[in-house]
C-alpha positions as CSV (number, residue, x, y, z in Angstrom):
1,M,100.0,134.6,91.9
2,L,98.8,131.1,92.9
3,Y,96.5,129.2,90.5
4,S,93.7,127.3,92.1
5,C,92.3,124.0,91.0
6,P,88.8,124.3,89.5
7,L,87.6,121.3,91.4
8,L,88.6,122.8,94.7
9,S,87.3,126.3,94.1
10,M,83.8,127.5,94.8
11,T,81.6,128.4,91.9
12,S,79.5,130.7,94.1
13,P,79.6,131.7,97.8
14,A,76.5,129.5,98.5
15,Q,78.0,126.3,97.0
16,E,80.5,123.9,98.5
17,P,83.6,122.9,96.5
18,V,83.0,120.1,94.1
19,V,85.3,117.7,96.0
20,A,83.3,118.3,99.2
21,R,80.2,117.1,97.4
22,L,81.7,113.8,96.2
23,S,80.9,110.6,98.1
24,L,83.7,108.8,99.8
25,L,83.7,106.1,97.1
26,D,84.1,108.8,94.4
27,R,86.9,110.6,96.3
28,L,88.9,107.3,96.7
29,L,88.1,105.8,93.3
30,L,91.7,105.4,92.3
31,L,92.5,103.6,95.5
32,W,89.5,101.2,95.0
33,I,90.6,100.5,91.4
34,L,94.2,99.8,92.5
35,L,93.0,97.5,95.3
36,A,90.8,95.6,93.0
37,M,93.6,95.1,90.5
38,A,96.0,94.0,93.2
39,S,93.4,91.6,94.7
40,G,92.8,90.1,91.2
41,L,96.5,89.5,90.7
42,L,96.9,88.1,94.2
43,L,93.9,85.7,93.8
44,G,95.4,84.6,90.4
45,R,98.7,83.7,92.1
46,L,97.1,82.0,95.2
47,L,94.4,80.1,93.3
48,P,95.9,79.0,89.9
49,G,92.7,77.2,88.9
50,L,90.6,80.4,89.3
51,Q,91.0,81.5,85.7
52,S,89.7,78.2,84.3
53,L,86.9,78.1,86.9
54,L,85.7,81.6,85.9
55,G,86.1,80.6,82.2
56,T,83.5,77.9,82.8
57,V,80.9,80.4,84.0
58,Q,80.3,82.0,80.6
59,V,77.3,82.5,78.4
60,G,78.6,82.7,74.8
61,H,81.5,85.1,75.0
62,T,80.2,86.9,78.1
63,S,81.7,86.2,81.5
64,L,78.8,85.8,84.0
65,P,80.7,87.4,87.0
66,I,81.4,90.5,85.0
67,A,77.9,90.7,83.6
68,L,76.4,90.4,87.1
69,G,78.8,93.1,88.3
70,N,77.6,95.4,85.6
71,V,74.0,94.7,86.3
72,W,74.5,95.3,90.0
73,T,76.3,98.6,89.3
74,T,73.6,99.9,87.0
75,A,70.8,98.9,89.4
76,N,72.6,100.5,92.3
77,K,73.0,103.8,90.4
78,K,69.3,103.8,89.6
79,Y,68.3,103.0,93.2
80,K,70.5,105.8,94.5
81,S,69.1,108.3,92.0
82,R,65.6,108.0,93.4
């Protein structure tokens, strides 16, 4: 007997599988994370002064690029939920 993955199975005949309802971004999230990590490592190697440059853009102990990314992500989620 084969076991099916709960994410791929249908909960009722009228519903699509969960994976089919995910956006492309959500389906490929692992790929995006790995690409972002590789890009960060590559930028760090190619631009050795980048770390000190990003360190100057801080407010207290908060990195401004990371804070802006978090704000953008939150605002984007709220915009899409309307």
